[in-house]
N, C-alpha and C positions, 0 to 999 in steps of 0.2 A: 436658462435653467432656473426655475423658481426654487427658492430655499425654504422649505417649510421646517421651522425649528420644532423638533420633537423633543420630549422630555423622556428619559427613563429613570426612574427613582429619583425625580426631581432635578436631574442633571441634563444641562443643555448638551444635546449630542450632535449638533450642527458640524463642528469642526471634524469629529471623527467620521461622520458620515460622508463629508466632502472628501476627506482623505481616502476613504474606501472607494468612493466613486471614480476618483482620479486614478487610484491604482488599478482598478478593474478596467478602466478605459485603455490602459496600457496593455492589458491582457497578461498581467503577471501576478503571481501569488505573493503572499506577505513576505515570505523569505527572500525572493528575488528582488522585491521593492525595498526591503530593508537593505540588502546589499547595494542596490543602485544608489541608495541615499547615504551609504556609509553609516548606517545605524544598526545597533545590536538588534538581533531579531526580537528579543523579548521587549525591549524598549519600543520598537515599532508597534508591536501588539498592543502595548499599553497605550499608545497614541490612538490607534484605530478603535480600540474598545472604549476609549474615553476615560481611561484610568488616570492619564496624566496629559497636560497640554504639550504640544511639540515645542521642543527647544529652538532657540534661535538658529543655531547651526543647522538643524534639520530643515527649518523653513528656507534657509538659504539654498540647501541642496535641492529642495522641492522646486525653487525657482529655476535652478540651473538645469533641471531636467524637463523644463517647459511648463511647470505649474504656476499659477497665478497666486502669490503669497496673500494679497488682499482678499481674493475670492476664498481662499483656504480659511484665513483667520476671521473674516467677517461675513462672508457669503455674499458680498456686494459684487454684482457683475460689472465689468468695464462698461463706461458709458458708450462705447462703440458697438457693443453687443456681441463682440467676437466670442465664439464658443470657448469653453474651458477645455483643458486636457491637451493631449498630444496633437489633435488636429489644428490647434491655434497656430496662426502664422505670425501674428503681431507679437512682438517681444514685450513681456511684462515690464512695468517700470521697475527700476532697481530697488531692492529692498534696502532701507536705511537702517543697517544694523546698529549704528550708533544711537539712533532714536529708540529702536526696540530695547537696547541695553539700558539706556537712560530711564525710560519708563519703567522697565523691570526693576531697576535699582531703586527707583523712587517708591515703588509699590512695596518691595521688600523691606526697605527702611521704615516706611509708615507702619507696616504690619508689626515689625519688631518694636518700634517705639511705643505703639499703642497695645502691645501684647495681644494682637489679634491673629486669628487663623483665617485662611481663605482656602476653600477646596481648589485642587489643581484646575478643574474645569472653569471654575469662577475666576481664577487668577489668569488663566489663558484668555478667557473672554474679555476680562478687564484690560488686559494689555492690548489685545487686538482692537477692542473698541477705541482706547485712547490713541492708539497709532493711527487707525483709520481717521479719526476725528482730527488729529493734528495734520495728517496729509491732506484732507479736504479743505481745512481751513487755510493751509498754506497757499492753496490754489486761489483763494479769495482775498489774500492779504499780502503785504509785504513782509510780514513777520516769518523768519525761518522756522521750521517745525521744531528744531532743537531749542529755540527760545520760548517757543509756545508750550512745549511739553510740561514744564513745571506748573503753570497755570491750569492746564488741562487736567493733570493728574490730581492736583489739589481739589479742583471741582468735583471730578469723578469720585474721589474719596469721600467728600462731603455727602454724596448720595448713598454710599454703602455704610457710613458710620452711624 
């Protein structure tokens, strides 16, 4: 599945488009998918419309029902080429909630300290990219992702400041 990043009013729509694609592959409407993931219907609509990035708990539920969190957040296909969605037989790697929380906390702290704002989609994209980078680098080094995260976030923040 190729992921062409499209923009709507300058906002990266990739995460919401992948979310909709996955939901439709299950053959359920928004209300049923929201219930399936334990998410308020309006909150789920905001995720799918790109009004706000999915919260960590939602991404965890997404993984529990067979979705690939890395694919959802970054658009990166698994190296095995296994298709996404419910037909997938290989289990997704476990989502490191601690790492996601750590990256989110570092970003929030930096934004507050520097009195900066970041749109929800930008924030979600930042967190997803930092997470994916930490996970990829962990495969190539002996450094655990949690130890790598502060350096990665600091470098990513230099790019946006």
